[in-house]
N, CA, C, O and the ligand as a Tripos MOL2 file, in Angstrom:
@<TRIPOS>MOLECULE
protein
  309   307    78     0     0
PROTEIN
NO_CHARGES

@<TRIPOS>ATOM
      1 N          -8.3260   57.5700  105.4470 N.3       1 MET1
      2 CA         -9.5700   56.8360  105.6970 C.3       1 MET1
      3 C          -9.3470   55.8120  106.8310 C.2       1 MET1
      4 O          -8.3420   55.1010  106.8550 O.2       1 MET1
      5 N         -10.2650   55.7620  107.7210 N.am      2 ILE2
      6 CA        -10.1480   54.8040  108.8270 C.3       2 ILE2
      7 C         -11.0290   53.5870  108.5150 C.2       2 ILE2
      8 O         -12.2390   53.7030  108.3200 O.2       2 ILE2
      9 N         -10.4020   52.4590  108.4780 N.am      3 LEU3
     10 CA        -11.1540   51.2290  108.2520 C.3       3 LEU3
     11 C         -11.6330   50.6980  109.5940 C.2       3 LEU3
     12 O         -10.8720   50.6180  110.5580 O.2       3 LEU3
     13 N         -12.8690   50.3490  109.6350 N.am      4 LYS4
     14 CA        -13.4200   49.8050  110.8680 C.3       4 LYS4
     15 C         -12.8420   48.4040  111.0910 C.2       4 LYS4
     16 O         -12.8770   47.5400  110.2150 O.2       4 LYS4
     17 N         -12.3130   48.2240  112.2950 N.am      5 GLN5
     18 CA        -11.7200   46.9250  112.6010 C.3       5 GLN5
     19 C         -12.7680   45.9290  113.0530 C.2       5 GLN5
     20 O         -13.4980   46.1620  114.0170 O.2       5 GLN5
     21 N         -12.8290   44.8430  112.3560 N.am      6 LEU6
     22 CA        -13.7640   43.8010  112.7310 C.3       6 LEU6
     23 C         -13.0100   42.7150  113.4840 C.2       6 LEU6
     24 O         -11.9150   42.3080  113.0970 O.2       6 LEU6
     25 N         -13.6120   42.2680  114.5450 N.am      7 VAL7
     26 CA        -12.9840   41.2030  115.3230 C.3       7 VAL7
     27 C         -13.4330   39.8700  114.7420 C.2       7 VAL7
     28 O         -14.6000   39.4890  114.8350 O.2       7 VAL7
     29 N         -12.4940   39.1870  114.1540 N.am      8 SER8
     30 CA        -12.8200   37.9130  113.5180 C.3       8 SER8
     31 C         -12.8750   36.7970  114.5610 C.2       8 SER8
     32 O         -12.3040   36.9300  115.6430 O.2       8 SER8
     33 N         -13.5560   35.7060  114.2380 N.am      9 PRO9
     34 CA        -13.5820   34.5740  115.1750 C.3       9 PRO9
     35 C         -12.1710   34.0850  115.5060 C.2       9 PRO9
     36 O         -11.9030   33.6430  116.6230 O.2       9 PRO9
     37 N         -11.2830   34.1700  114.5280 N.am     10 PHE10
     38 CA         -9.8980   33.7470  114.7400 C.3      10 PHE10
     39 C          -9.2250   34.6250  115.7990 C.2      10 PHE10
     40 O          -8.4880   34.1270  116.6500 O.2      10 PHE10
     41 N          -9.4790   35.9120  115.7390 N.am     11 GLN11
     42 CA         -8.9120   36.8310  116.7330 C.3      11 GLN11
     43 C          -9.4400   36.5100  118.1290 C.2      11 GLN11
     44 O          -8.7090   36.5810  119.1170 O.2      11 GLN11
     45 N         -10.7120   36.1600  118.1900 N.am     12 LYS12
     46 CA        -11.3050   35.8120  119.4900 C.3      12 LYS12
     47 C         -10.6320   34.5830  120.0810 C.2      12 LYS12
     48 O         -10.3990   34.5090  121.2880 O.2      12 LYS12
     49 N         -10.3270   33.6290  119.2290 N.am     13 VAL13
     50 CA         -9.6590   32.4020  119.6770 C.3      13 VAL13
     51 C          -8.2790   32.7480  120.2290 C.2      13 VAL13
     52 O          -7.8810   32.2580  121.2860 O.2      13 VAL13
     53 N          -7.5590   33.5930  119.5040 N.am     14 LEU14
     54 CA         -6.2210   33.9910  119.9560 C.3      14 LEU14
     55 C          -6.2840   34.7160  121.2930 C.2      14 LEU14
     56 O          -5.4800   34.4550  122.1880 O.2      14 LEU14
     57 N          -7.2450   35.6290  121.4230 N.am     15 LEU15
     58 CA         -7.3710   36.3810  122.6740 C.3      15 LEU15
     59 C          -7.7380   35.4590  123.8390 C.2      15 LEU15
     60 O          -7.2350   35.6170  124.9510 O.2      15 LEU15
     61 N          -8.6030   34.5150  123.5740 N.am     16 ALA16
     62 CA         -8.9900   33.5550  124.6110 C.3      16 ALA16
     63 C          -7.7760   32.7420  125.0630 C.2      16 ALA16
     64 O          -7.6930   32.3010  126.2090 O.2      16 ALA16
     65 N          -6.8360   32.5570  124.1290 N.am     17 ARG17
     66 CA         -5.6060   31.8220  124.4720 C.3      17 ARG17
     67 C          -4.5120   32.7700  124.9650 C.2      17 ARG17
     68 O          -3.3580   32.3690  125.1200 O.2      17 ARG17
     69 N          -4.8810   34.0240  125.2080 N.am     18 ARG18
     70 CA         -3.9810   35.0540  125.7300 C.3      18 ARG18
     71 C          -2.8010   35.3100  124.8030 C.2      18 ARG18
     72 O          -1.6590   35.4510  125.2400 O.2      18 ARG18
     73 N          -3.1150   35.3650  123.4970 N.am     19 LEU19
     74 CA         -2.0850   35.6330  122.5060 C.3      19 LEU19
     75 C          -2.4500   36.8720  121.7060 C.2      19 LEU19
     76 O          -3.6270   37.1520  121.4800 O.2      19 LEU19
     77 N          -1.4290   37.6150  121.2750 N.am     20 CYS20
     78 CA         -1.6460   38.7930  120.4550 C.3      20 CYS20
     79 C          -2.2570   38.3800  119.1130 C.2      20 CYS20
     80 O          -1.8250   37.4020  118.5040 O.2      20 CYS20
     81 N          -3.2640   39.1310  118.6590 N.am     21 VAL21
     82 CA         -3.9350   38.7750  117.4010 C.3      21 VAL21
     83 C          -3.0690   39.1090  116.1840 C.2      21 VAL21
     84 O          -3.3100   38.6150  115.0830 O.2      21 VAL21
     85 N          -2.0530   39.9600  116.4040 N.am     22 GLY22
     86 CA         -1.2080   40.3510  115.2820 C.3      22 GLY22
     87 C           0.0160   39.4680  115.1180 C.2      22 GLY22
     88 O           0.3350   39.0340  114.0110 O.2      22 GLY22
     89 N           0.7080   39.2020  116.2350 N.am     23 CYS23
     90 CA          1.9760   38.4750  116.1350 C.3      23 CYS23
     91 C           1.9890   37.1970  116.9760 C.2      23 CYS23
     92 O           2.9880   36.4790  116.9980 O.2      23 CYS23
     93 N           0.8860   36.9140  117.6640 N.am     24 THR24
     94 CA          0.6990   35.7200  118.5150 C.3      24 THR24
     95 C           1.7070   35.6270  119.6770 C.2      24 THR24
     96 O           1.9450   34.5500  120.2250 O.2      24 THR24
     97 N           2.2810   36.7620  120.0300 N.am     25 HIS25
     98 CA          3.1550   36.8070  121.2070 C.3      25 HIS25
     99 C           2.2800   36.6640  122.4590 C.2      25 HIS25
    100 O           1.1870   37.2280  122.4970 O.2      25 HIS25
    101 N           2.7260   35.9280  123.4830 N.am     26 PRO26
    102 CA          1.9000   35.7810  124.6960 C.3      26 PRO26
    103 C           1.6550   37.1300  125.3800 C.2      26 PRO26
    104 O           2.5970   37.8640  125.6810 O.2      26 PRO26
    105 N           0.4000   37.4410  125.6180 N.am     27 LEU27
    106 CA          0.0610   38.7290  126.2320 C.3      27 LEU27
    107 C           0.4690   38.7890  127.6970 C.2      27 LEU27
    108 O           0.6290   39.8760  128.2530 O.2      27 LEU27
    109 N           0.6390   37.6310  128.3250 N.am     28 ASP28
    110 CA          1.1080   37.6250  129.7080 C.3      28 ASP28
    111 C           2.5120   38.2290  129.8020 C.2      28 ASP28
    112 O           2.9450   38.6530  130.8740 O.2      28 ASP28
    113 N           3.2130   38.2630  128.6730 N.am     29 ARG29
    114 CA          4.5640   38.8270  128.6750 C.3      29 ARG29
    115 C           4.6160   40.2120  128.0160 C.2      29 ARG29
    116 O           5.6940   40.7760  127.8280 O.2      29 ARG29
    117 N           3.4420   40.7500  127.6680 N.am     30 ALA30
    118 CA          3.4030   42.0820  127.0670 C.3      30 ALA30
    119 C           3.7220   43.1340  128.1220 C.2      30 ALA30
    120 O           3.5450   42.9030  129.3180 O.2      30 ALA30
    121 N           4.1890   44.2770  127.6700 N.am     31 GLN31
    122 CA          4.5740   45.3550  128.5870 C.3      31 GLN31
    123 C           3.3410   46.0550  129.1540 C.2      31 GLN31
    124 O           2.4530   46.4650  128.4070 O.2      31 GLN31
    125 N           3.2920   46.1890  130.4790 N.am     32 ARG32
    126 CA          2.2120   46.9380  131.1360 C.3      32 ARG32
    127 C           2.5530   48.4120  130.9860 C.2      32 ARG32
    128 O           3.5610   48.8660  131.5270 O.2      32 ARG32
    129 N           1.7420   49.1590  130.2710 N.am     33 VAL33
    130 CA          2.0980   50.5590  130.0420 C.3      33 VAL33
    131 C           1.3450   51.5500  130.9190 C.2      33 VAL33
    132 O           1.8540   52.6320  131.2130 O.2      33 VAL33
    133 N           0.1390   51.1890  131.3370 N.am     34 MET34
    134 CA         -0.6450   52.1670  132.0800 C.3      34 MET34
    135 C          -1.8040   51.4970  132.8120 C.2      34 MET34
    136 O          -2.4430   50.5860  132.2880 O.2      34 MET34
    137 N          -2.0640   51.9680  134.0400 N.am     35 ALA35
    138 CA         -3.2410   51.4830  134.7540 C.3      35 ALA35
    139 C          -4.4240   52.3720  134.3800 C.2      35 ALA35
    140 O          -4.3770   53.5850  134.5870 O.2      35 ALA35
    141 N          -5.4710   51.7860  133.8390 N.am     36 LEU36
    142 CA         -6.6600   52.5670  133.4600 C.3      36 LEU36
    143 C          -7.5640   52.7680  134.6640 C.2      36 LEU36
    144 O          -8.0200   53.8780  134.9380 O.2      36 LEU36
    145 N          -7.8130   51.6930  135.3660 N.am     37 THR37
    146 CA         -8.5810   51.7260  136.6170 C.3      37 THR37
    147 C          -7.9180   50.7200  137.5550 C.2      37 THR37
    148 O          -6.8760   50.1520  137.2260 O.2      37 THR37
    149 N          -8.5190   50.5020  138.7190 N.am     38 ASP38
    150 CA         -7.9580   49.5260  139.6530 C.3      38 ASP38
    151 C          -7.9230   48.1320  139.0550 C.2      38 ASP38
    152 O          -7.0420   47.3300  139.3690 O.2      38 ASP38
    153 N          -8.8950   47.8480  138.1860 N.am     39 SER39
    154 CA         -8.9800   46.4860  137.6620 C.3      39 SER39
    155 C          -8.5430   46.3400  136.1990 C.2      39 SER39
    156 O          -8.4000   45.2230  135.7010 O.2      39 SER39
    157 N          -8.3330   47.4620  135.5180 N.am     40 ARG40
    158 CA         -7.9660   47.3640  134.1000 C.3      40 ARG40
    159 C          -6.5870   47.9660  133.8350 C.2      40 ARG40
    160 O          -6.2850   49.0800  134.2630 O.2      40 ARG40
    161 N          -5.7710   47.2170  133.1300 N.am     41 THR41
    162 CA         -4.4200   47.6560  132.7890 C.3      41 THR41
    163 C          -4.2400   47.6610  131.2800 C.2      41 THR41
    164 O          -4.6370   46.7260  130.5850 O.2      41 THR41
    165 N          -3.6340   48.7290  130.7910 N.am     42 LEU42
    166 CA         -3.3430   48.8110  129.3630 C.3      42 LEU42
    167 C          -1.9650   48.1920  129.1090 C.2      42 LEU42
    168 O          -0.9880   48.4900  129.7960 O.2      42 LEU42
    169 N          -1.9260   47.3320  128.1120 N.am     43 LEU43
    170 CA         -0.6750   46.6610  127.7600 C.3      43 LEU43
    171 C          -0.2960   46.9740  126.3350 C.2      43 LEU43
    172 O          -1.1410   47.2920  125.4980 O.2      43 LEU43
    173 N           0.9850   46.8770  126.0770 N.am     44 GLN44
    174 CA          1.4110   47.0350  124.6940 C.3      44 GLN44
    175 C           2.2780   45.8570  124.3070 C.2      44 GLN44
    176 O           3.2770   45.5490  124.9570 O.2      44 GLN44
    177 N           1.8740   45.2150  123.2430 N.am     45 CYS45
    178 CA          2.6330   44.0860  122.7190 C.3      45 CYS45
    179 C           3.8830   44.6170  122.0230 C.2      45 CYS45
    180 O           3.9820   45.8110  121.7410 O.2      45 CYS45
    181 N           4.8200   43.7400  121.7510 N.am     46 LYS46
    182 CA          6.0530   44.1750  121.0810 C.3      46 LYS46
    183 C           5.7700   44.6570  119.6550 C.2      46 LYS46
    184 O           6.5930   45.3600  119.0680 O.2      46 LYS46
    185 N           4.6160   44.2870  119.0930 N.am     47 CYS47
    186 CA          4.2550   44.7410  117.7490 C.3      47 CYS47
    187 C           3.4520   46.0430  117.8060 C.2      47 CYS47
    188 O           2.9130   46.4860  116.7920 O.2      47 CYS47
    189 N           3.3730   46.6540  118.9890 N.am     48 LYS48
    190 CA          2.7280   47.9600  119.2310 C.3      48 LYS48
    191 C           1.2010   47.9140  119.2950 C.2      48 LYS48
    192 O           0.5580   48.9540  119.4400 O.2      48 LYS48
    193 N           0.6290   46.7420  119.1890 N.am     49 ARG49
    194 CA         -0.8230   46.6590  119.3710 C.3      49 ARG49
    195 C          -1.0990   46.7860  120.8650 C.2      49 ARG49
    196 O          -0.3430   46.2840  121.6970 O.2      49 ARG49
    197 N          -2.1980   47.4700  121.1890 N.am     50 ARG50
    198 CA         -2.4950   47.6640  122.6030 C.3      50 ARG50
    199 C          -3.7340   46.8730  123.0300 C.2      50 ARG50
    200 O          -4.7030   46.7230  122.2850 O.2      50 ARG50
    201 N          -3.6530   46.3820  124.2550 N.am     51 TYR51
    202 CA         -4.7000   45.5300  124.8220 C.3      51 TYR51
    203 C          -5.0300   45.9960  126.2270 C.2      51 TYR51
    204 O          -4.2730   46.7330  126.8580 O.2      51 TYR51
    205 N          -6.1810   45.5440  126.6950 N.am     52 VAL52
    206 CA         -6.5630   45.8260  128.0740 C.3      52 VAL52
    207 C          -6.7190   44.4980  128.8000 C.2      52 VAL52
    208 O          -7.4200   43.5940  128.3450 O.2      52 VAL52
    209 N          -6.0460   44.4050  129.9430 N.am     53 TYR53
    210 CA         -6.2000   43.2350  130.7920 C.3      53 TYR53
    211 C          -7.1920   43.5730  131.8940 C.2      53 TYR53
    212 O          -7.0100   44.5500  132.6200 O.2      53 TYR53
    213 N          -8.2220   42.7800  132.0170 N.am     54 ASP54
    214 CA         -9.2200   42.9690  133.0680 C.3      54 ASP54
    215 C          -8.9360   41.9830  134.1910 C.2      54 ASP54
    216 O          -9.0850   40.7720  134.0280 O.2      54 ASP54
    217 N          -8.5220   42.5270  135.3360 N.am     55 LYS55
    218 CA         -8.1290   41.6940  136.4770 C.3      55 LYS55
    219 C          -9.3030   40.8820  137.0170 C.2      55 LYS55
    220 O          -9.1420   39.7270  137.4130 O.2      55 LYS55
    221 N         -10.4960   41.5060  137.0300 N.am     56 GLU56
    222 CA        -11.6630   40.8180  137.5870 C.3      56 GLU56
    223 C         -12.1210   39.6650  136.7000 C.2      56 GLU56
    224 O         -12.4660   38.5880  137.1850 O.2      56 GLU56
    225 N         -12.1170   39.9120  135.3810 N.am     57 LEU57
    226 CA        -12.5270   38.8640  134.4420 C.3      57 LEU57
    227 C         -11.3660   37.9260  134.1290 C.2      57 LEU57
    228 O         -11.5620   36.7820  133.7180 O.2      57 LEU57
    229 N         -10.1640   38.4330  134.3320 N.am     58 GLY58
    230 CA         -8.9780   37.6360  134.0470 C.3      58 GLY58
    231 C          -8.7570   37.3860  132.5730 C.2      58 GLY58
    232 O          -8.2070   36.3570  132.1790 O.2      58 GLY58
    233 N          -9.1990   38.3550  131.7450 N.am     59 ASN59
    234 CA         -9.0110   38.1590  130.3020 C.3      59 ASN59
    235 C          -8.4670   39.3950  129.5940 C.2      59 ASN59
    236 O          -8.3500   40.4720  130.1790 O.2      59 ASN59
    237 N          -8.1430   39.2100  128.3370 N.am     60 TYR60
    238 CA         -7.5940   40.2820  127.5210 C.3      60 TYR60
    239 C          -8.5740   40.6440  126.4100 C.2      60 TYR60
    240 O          -9.3400   39.8080  125.9310 O.2      60 TYR60
    241 N          -8.5270   41.9310  126.0120 N.am     61 ARG61
    242 CA         -9.2750   42.3580  124.8330 C.3      61 ARG61
    243 C          -8.5070   43.5030  124.2010 C.2      61 ARG61
    244 O          -7.6160   44.0900  124.8140 O.2      61 ARG61
    245 N          -8.8690   43.8090  122.9640 N.am     62 ARG62
    246 CA         -8.2190   44.9260  122.3010 C.3      62 ARG62
    247 C          -8.6020   46.2160  123.0100 C.2      62 ARG62
    248 O          -9.7170   46.3400  123.5170 O.2      62 ARG62
    249 N          -7.6840   47.1770  123.0480 N.am     63 ALA63
    250 CA         -7.9860   48.4720  123.6400 C.3      63 ALA63
    251 C          -8.9940   49.1920  122.7370 C.2      63 ALA63
    252 O          -8.9110   49.1130  121.5110 O.2      63 ALA63
    253 N          -9.9390   49.8870  123.3560 N.am     64 THR64
    254 CA        -10.9180   50.6370  122.5870 C.3      64 THR64
    255 C         -10.2850   51.9440  122.1050 C.2      64 THR64
    256 O          -9.2070   52.3300  122.5560 O.2      64 THR64
    257 N         -10.9680   52.6070  121.1920 N.am     65 PHE65
    258 CA        -10.4940   53.8920  120.6820 C.3      65 PHE65
    259 C         -10.2950   54.8700  121.8320 C.2      65 PHE65
    260 O          -9.3110   55.6090  121.8750 O.2      65 PHE65
    261 N         -11.2400   54.8610  122.7580 N.am     66 GLU66
    262 CA        -11.2000   55.7620  123.9120 C.3      66 GLU66
    263 C          -9.9750   55.4860  124.7950 C.2      66 GLU66
    264 O          -9.3250   56.4140  125.2760 O.2      66 GLU66
    265 N          -9.6780   54.2300  124.9950 N.am     67 GLU67
    266 CA         -8.5170   53.8520  125.8090 C.3      67 GLU67
    267 C          -7.2020   54.2020  125.1200 C.2      67 GLU67
    268 O          -6.2360   54.6100  125.7660 O.2      67 GLU67
    269 N          -7.1810   54.0380  123.8080 N.am     68 GLU68
    270 CA         -5.9990   54.4120  123.0170 C.3      68 GLU68
    271 C          -5.7570   55.9210  123.1460 C.2      68 GLU68
    272 O          -4.6240   56.3760  123.2990 O.2      68 GLU68
    273 N          -6.8540   56.6770  123.0800 N.am     69 ARG69
    274 CA         -6.7790   58.1280  123.1450 C.3      69 ARG69
    275 C          -6.2340   58.5700  124.5120 C.2      69 ARG69
    276 O          -5.3780   59.4490  124.6040 O.2      69 ARG69
    277 N          -6.7490   57.9420  125.5510 N.am     70 LEU70
    278 CA         -6.3100   58.2270  126.9200 C.3      70 LEU70
    279 C          -4.8060   57.9880  127.0640 C.2      70 LEU70
    280 O          -4.0940   58.7740  127.6880 O.2      70 LEU70
    281 N          -4.3510   56.9070  126.4860 N.am     71 PHE71
    282 CA         -2.9340   56.5360  126.5370 C.3      71 PHE71
    283 C          -2.0820   57.5990  125.8310 C.2      71 PHE71
    284 O          -1.0520   58.0210  126.3570 O.2      71 PHE71
    285 N          -2.5050   58.0180  124.6730 N.am     72 ILE72
    286 CA         -1.7660   59.0270  123.8970 C.3      72 ILE72
    287 C          -1.7550   60.3740  124.6220 C.2      72 ILE72
    288 O          -0.7430   61.0750  124.6320 O.2      72 ILE72
    289 N          -2.8900   60.7250  125.2270 N.am     73 GLU73
    290 CA         -2.9850   61.9740  125.9930 C.3      73 GLU73
    291 C          -2.0090   61.9760  127.1740 C.2      73 GLU73
    292 O          -1.3030   62.9580  127.4050 O.2      73 GLU73
    293 N          -1.9780   60.8920  127.8980 N.am     74 ARG74
    294 CA         -1.1270   60.8200  129.1010 C.3      74 ARG74
    295 C           0.3520   60.7790  128.7310 C.2      74 ARG74
    296 O           1.2040   61.2770  129.4670 O.2      74 ARG74
    297 N           0.6370   60.1860  127.5980 N.am     75 LYS75
    298 CA          2.0170   60.0890  127.1190 C.3      75 LYS75
    299 C           2.6120   61.4590  126.8420 C.2      75 LYS75
    300 O           3.8140   61.6720  126.9990 O.2      75 LYS75
    301 N           1.7520   62.3870  126.4280 N.am     76 LYS76
    302 CA          2.1880   63.7340  126.0720 C.3      76 LYS76
    303 C           2.6430   64.5350  127.2960 C.2      76 LYS76
    304 O           3.4660   65.4420  127.1830 O.2      76 LYS76
    305 N           2.0980   64.1900  128.4610 N.am     77 GLN77
    306 CA          2.3720   64.9780  129.6630 C.3      77 GLN77
    307 C           3.7930   64.7720  130.1900 C.2      77 GLN77
    308 O           4.1710   65.3700  131.1970 O.2      77 GLN77
    309 ZN          1.7520   41.5000  118.9900 Zn       78 ZN78
@<TRIPOS>BOND
     1     1     2 1
     2     2     3 1
     3     3     4 2
     4     3     5 am
     5     5     6 1
     6     6     7 1
     7     7     8 2
     8     7     9 am
     9     9    10 1
    10    10    11 1
    11    11    12 2
    12    11    13 am
    13    13    14 1
    14    14    15 1
    15    15    16 2
    16    15    17 am
    17    17    18 1
    18    18    19 1
    19    19    20 2
    20    19    21 am
    21    21    22 1
    22    22    23 1
    23    23    24 2
    24    23    25 am
    25    25    26 1
    26    26    27 1
    27    27    28 2
    28    27    29 am
    29    29    30 1
    30    30    31 1
    31    31    32 2
    32    31    33 am
    33    33    34 1
    34    34    35 1
    35    35    36 2
    36    35    37 am
    37    37    38 1
    38    38    39 1
    39    39    40 2
    40    39    41 am
    41    41    42 1
    42    42    43 1
    43    43    44 2
    44    43    45 am
    45    45    46 1
    46    46    47 1
    47    47    48 2
    48    47    49 am
    49    49    50 1
    50    50    51 1
    51    51    52 2
    52    51    53 am
    53    53    54 1
    54    54    55 1
    55    55    56 2
    56    55    57 am
    57    57    58 1
    58    58    59 1
    59    59    60 2
    60    59    61 am
    61    61    62 1
    62    62    63 1
    63    63    64 2
    64    63    65 am
    65    65    66 1
    66    66    67 1
    67    67    68 2
    68    67    69 am
    69    69    70 1
    70    70    71 1
    71    71    72 2
    72    71    73 am
    73    73    74 1
    74    74    75 1
    75    75    76 2
    76    75    77 am
    77    77    78 1
    78    78    79 1
    79    79    80 2
    80    79    81 am
    81    81    82 1
    82    82    83 1
    83    83    84 2
    84    83    85 am
    85    85    86 1
    86    86    87 1
    87    87    88 2
    88    87    89 am
    89    89    90 1
    90    90    91 1
    91    91    92 2
    92    91    93 am
    93    93    94 1
    94    94    95 1
    95    95    96 2
    96    95    97 am
    97    97    98 1
    98    98    99 1
    99    99   100 2
   100    99   101 am
   101   101   102 1
   102   102   103 1
   103   103   104 2
   104   103   105 am
   105   105   106 1
   106   106   107 1
   107   107   108 2
   108   107   109 am
   109   109   110 1
   110   110   111 1
   111   111   112 2
   112   111   113 am
   113   113   114 1
   114   114   115 1
   115   115   116 2
   116   115   117 am
   117   117   118 1
   118   118   119 1
   119   119   120 2
   120   119   121 am
   121   121   122 1
   122   122   123 1
   123   123   124 2
   124   123   125 am
   125   125   126 1
   126   126   127 1
   127   127   128 2
   128   127   129 am
   129   129   130 1
   130   130   131 1
   131   131   132 2
   132   131   133 am
   133   133   134 1
   134   134   135 1
   135   135   136 2
   136   135   137 am
   137   137   138 1
   138   138   139 1
   139   139   140 2
   140   139   141 am
   141   141   142 1
   142   142   143 1
   143   143   144 2
   144   143   145 am
   145   145   146 1
   146   146   147 1
   147   147   148 2
   148   147   149 am
   149   149   150 1
   150   150   151 1
   151   151   152 2
   152   151   153 am
   153   153   154 1
   154   154   155 1
   155   155   156 2
   156   155   157 am
   157   157   158 1
   158   158   159 1
   159   159   160 2
   160   159   161 am
   161   161   162 1
   162   162   163 1
   163   163   164 2
   164   163   165 am
   165   165   166 1
   166   166   167 1
   167   167   168 2
   168   167   169 am
   169   169   170 1
   170   170   171 1
   171   171   172 2
   172   171   173 am
   173   173   174 1
   174   174   175 1
   175   175   176 2
   176   175   177 am
   177   177   178 1
   178   178   179 1
   179   179   180 2
   180   179   181 am
   181   181   182 1
   182   182   183 1
   183   183   184 2
   184   183   185 am
   185   185   186 1
   186   186   187 1
   187   187   188 2
   188   187   189 am
   189   189   190 1
   190   190   191 1
   191   191   192 2
   192   191   193 am
   193   193   194 1
   194   194   195 1
   195   195   196 2
   196   195   197 am
   197   197   198 1
   198   198   199 1
   199   199   200 2
   200   199   201 am
   201   201   202 1
   202   202   203 1
   203   203   204 2
   204   203   205 am
   205   205   206 1
   206   206   207 1
   207   207   208 2
   208   207   209 am
   209   209   210 1
   210   210   211 1
   211   211   212 2
   212   211   213 am
   213   213   214 1
   214   214   215 1
   215   215   216 2
   216   215   217 am
   217   217   218 1
   218   218   219 1
   219   219   220 2
   220   219   221 am
   221   221   222 1
   222   222   223 1
   223   223   224 2
   224   223   225 am
   225   225   226 1
   226   226   227 1
   227   227   228 2
   228   227   229 am
   229   229   230 1
   230   230   231 1
   231   231   232 2
   232   231   233 am
   233   233   234 1
   234   234   235 1
   235   235   236 2
   236   235   237 am
   237   237   238 1
   238   238   239 1
   239   239   240 2
   240   239   241 am
   241   241   242 1
   242   242   243 1
   243   243   244 2
   244   243   245 am
   245   245   246 1
   246   246   247 1
   247   247   248 2
   248   247   249 am
   249   249   250 1
   250   250   251 1
   251   251   252 2
   252   251   253 am
   253   253   254 1
   254   254   255 1
   255   255   256 2
   256   255   257 am
   257   257   258 1
   258   258   259 1
   259   259   260 2
   260   259   261 am
   261   261   262 1
   262   262   263 1
   263   263   264 2
   264   263   265 am
   265   265   266 1
   266   266   267 1
   267   267   268 2
   268   267   269 am
   269   269   270 1
   270   270   271 1
   271   271   272 2
   272   271   273 am
   273   273   274 1
   274   274   275 1
   275   275   276 2
   276   275   277 am
   277   277   278 1
   278   278   279 1
   279   279   280 2
   280   279   281 am
   281   281   282 1
   282   282   283 1
   283   283   284 2
   284   283   285 am
   285   285   286 1
   286   286   287 1
   287   287   288 2
   288   287   289 am
   289   289   290 1
   290   290   291 1
   291   291   292 2
   292   291   293 am
   293   293   294 1
   294   294   295 1
   295   295   296 2
   296   295   297 am
   297   297   298 1
   298   298   299 1
   299   299   300 2
   300   299   301 am
   301   301   302 1
   302   302   303 1
   303   303   304 2
   304   303   305 am
   305   305   306 1
   306   306   307 1
   307   307   308 2
@<TRIPOS>SUBSTRUCTURE
     1 MET1         2 RESIDUE 1 A MET
     2 ILE2         6 RESIDUE 1 A ILE
     3 LEU3        10 RESIDUE 1 A LEU
     4 LYS4        14 RESIDUE 1 A LYS
     5 GLN5        18 RESIDUE 1 A GLN
     6 LEU6        22 RESIDUE 1 A LEU
     7 VAL7        26 RESIDUE 1 A VAL
     8 SER8        30 RESIDUE 1 A SER
     9 PRO9        34 RESIDUE 1 A PRO
    10 PHE10       38 RESIDUE 1 A PHE
    11 GLN11       42 RESIDUE 1 A GLN
    12 LYS12       46 RESIDUE 1 A LYS
    13 VAL13       50 RESIDUE 1 A VAL
    14 LEU14       54 RESIDUE 1 A LEU
    15 LEU15       58 RESIDUE 1 A LEU
    16 ALA16       62 RESIDUE 1 A ALA
    17 ARG17       66 RESIDUE 1 A ARG
    18 ARG18       70 RESIDUE 1 A ARG
    19 LEU19       74 RESIDUE 1 A LEU
    20 CYS20       78 RESIDUE 1 A CYS
    21 VAL21       82 RESIDUE 1 A VAL
    22 GLY22       86 RESIDUE 1 A GLY
    23 CYS23       90 RESIDUE 1 A CYS
    24 THR24       94 RESIDUE 1 A THR
    25 HIS25       98 RESIDUE 1 A HIS
    26 PRO26      102 RESIDUE 1 A PRO
    27 LEU27      106 RESIDUE 1 A LEU
    28 ASP28      110 RESIDUE 1 A ASP
    29 ARG29      114 RESIDUE 1 A ARG
    30 ALA30      118 RESIDUE 1 A ALA
    31 GLN31      122 RESIDUE 1 A GLN
    32 ARG32      126 RESIDUE 1 A ARG
    33 VAL33      130 RESIDUE 1 A VAL
    34 MET34      134 RESIDUE 1 A MET
    35 ALA35      138 RESIDUE 1 A ALA
    36 LEU36      142 RESIDUE 1 A LEU
    37 THR37      146 RESIDUE 1 A THR
    38 ASP38      150 RESIDUE 1 A ASP
    39 SER39      154 RESIDUE 1 A SER
    40 ARG40      158 RESIDUE 1 A ARG
    41 THR41      162 RESIDUE 1 A THR
    42 LEU42      166 RESIDUE 1 A LEU
    43 LEU43      170 RESIDUE 1 A LEU
    44 GLN44      174 RESIDUE 1 A GLN
    45 CYS45      178 RESIDUE 1 A CYS
    46 LYS46      182 RESIDUE 1 A LYS
    47 CYS47      186 RESIDUE 1 A CYS
    48 LYS48      190 RESIDUE 1 A LYS
    49 ARG49      194 RESIDUE 1 A ARG
    50 ARG50      198 RESIDUE 1 A ARG
    51 TYR51      202 RESIDUE 1 A TYR
    52 VAL52      206 RESIDUE 1 A VAL
    53 TYR53      210 RESIDUE 1 A TYR
    54 ASP54      214 RESIDUE 1 A ASP
    55 LYS55      218 RESIDUE 1 A LYS
    56 GLU56      222 RESIDUE 1 A GLU
    57 LEU57      226 RESIDUE 1 A LEU
    58 GLY58      230 RESIDUE 1 A GLY
    59 ASN59      234 RESIDUE 1 A ASN
    60 TYR60      238 RESIDUE 1 A TYR
    61 ARG61      242 RESIDUE 1 A ARG
    62 ARG62      246 RESIDUE 1 A ARG
    63 ALA63      250 RESIDUE 1 A ALA
    64 THR64      254 RESIDUE 1 A THR
    65 PHE65      258 RESIDUE 1 A PHE
    66 GLU66      262 RESIDUE 1 A GLU
    67 GLU67      266 RESIDUE 1 A GLU
    68 GLU68      270 RESIDUE 1 A GLU
    69 ARG69      274 RESIDUE 1 A ARG
    70 LEU70      278 RESIDUE 1 A LEU
    71 PHE71      282 RESIDUE 1 A PHE
    72 ILE72      286 RESIDUE 1 A ILE
    73 GLU73      290 RESIDUE 1 A GLU
    74 ARG74      294 RESIDUE 1 A ARG
    75 LYS75      298 RESIDUE 1 A LYS
    76 LYS76      302 RESIDUE 1 A LYS
    77 GLN77      306 RESIDUE 1 A GLN
    78 ZN78       309 GROUP 0 **** ****
């Protein structure tokens, strides 16, 4: 069963402070794993949670299901 992930206000605060919502590790130090577009980069925290950094907005957010799927597809190649 897949539980729908709800973004809590606390998670939003952590993301605004550029910290991982799971382990509070600084996302600026997370591993860049893949470029999605010219302005968006997929990152992976040391706790394996994945995020997207938007260069134009200069912020972080959780990777969407679609972005996660893209990452897994490309990894297979
Ligand atoms: Zn983390």
